[in-house]
N, C-alpha and C positions, 0 to 999 in steps of 0.2 A: 785632377790634379797629383803627379807621385811623389811618393813619402820621400822623408830625407831617410839616406844609406841604412842608420841604422834603427833596426828592425827585430824581432824579436817572432820567429815564426815555428806553429809547432808547440805550442808552451800548454793547451790543452787538447784532451781525448777530442776528435771529431763532432762526436755529438755536442760538447759544449760549445763549441763556434756555432753549430747549428742554430743555435738558441738564439743567435744575433740574427738570423736573416727573418723571422716571425715579429721583430718588432717594427722592419719594412711592411708589413701587411696594413688596409685597410685600417681605422681607430678601433672598430667593433671586431677588427680579427685577430687582436695582437693580445700577446699573455696579458695577465690581470696582476702577474707577479711585477716585481723594482726587478731590473738587471745588477746585481752587487757587486762592487771590488771584489778583484782577486785576492786583495793581502790579509784578510780577516776571514776569519771561521764563520759560514753560515749564520749558525746561531751567538754569535760575539755582541756585545753589548758597544764595539770597537766597527762593528759592519759601515759600510756606507756605499753609496748607490758609486756604479762604474762610472767615472769620468768622461770615461771614453764615448760608452752607452751615451752619455748625457750630453755631451759634445758632438757624436756625429746625427741623431735625432733630432727633429725638432717638436722640442718639450712638451709642444700647447694640440700633437698631437697622438702623445703617449697616451692610450692606456690605462699603462699601471702607475703611472705619474697623478692620474686622476683619480684614479680610484685611491690611492694609497693616502691624498690627502681628503677625502672626503669620508672614509675609514680611521684618520686620525694619524696612519704609521707616518706620515712625514707634518711639519707643520705648514705655516703659511710662509715663513720666513727661508725654507727649504728649498719647499715649491719654486718661489718664484726664482731663488737663486739658480735650482735647475734650470729655469724658462730663460733666463739670460745668462749661461757658463757661455765660454766663449774658452776652447784649449789654447793654451799658449806652445802648442805645439799640433802640426799638420796634424787634421784627421782623416779616414774615410770618409765618404760622403753617406754610405749607408750602412746597416747591422749585414748584411749579404757583401758588400762587397773588402769589409772587414772578417768576416765569415771566409770569404775566399780564400783572401793572403792569411789567414792565420791556416788554413786547411794543407796548405800549399805544399809545407814540408812536415804535416802533421805527425806521419811517421819516420821520418829522418830528419829532426831535430838540428839544427847548426851549434855548435859548442857556447856559442851563447844563448841559444837558448834553453839548452840543456844547465848551466849554470843559474840563468834565472829561475829554471823549476826549480831546482834544489835549492833556490834564498825561499821562493814560495811556500815550499814543502818544511819548512824549515821555522816556519811562521804562522804554520795552519795547519790542525789538528786531524781535521776535516775529508779529507782531499781522500780518495783511493790511489792506488800506483797506477800511473799510466808509463808503459817501458816501448821505446821504440822499437821496432820491429829489425832495425840493424843500428851500427853505430854512427855517433854524429858525424855529419862531414862540414867542414872547414867553411 
């Protein structure tokens, strides 16, 4: 399904996008860690599960989600909310599709992506700098 024209390509380093692909693997082969939202520091009390990650995967098959519930990192109401989550905007159908899209312009982000990166950096203190190899394109 095509996504709306409003897209942010190249917001993260390539290896960050690559992490998304691993959650498409069969359940036992997936990462054990929840995929956190990019809007809060990794160790922040305000961190949340990434809505895009939750929305493009079948939560019932996410190893990280199962383990988080068993380990007490999330409670049953959060677990159920993630299982039932439906994004208000169209999402990719897999982590691999999302990664491919994000990696498309990772070394040459659009002006829109550059502005989004700056906004995220202002709110987070735990990110390492990622500089494009060339000037942004329109």
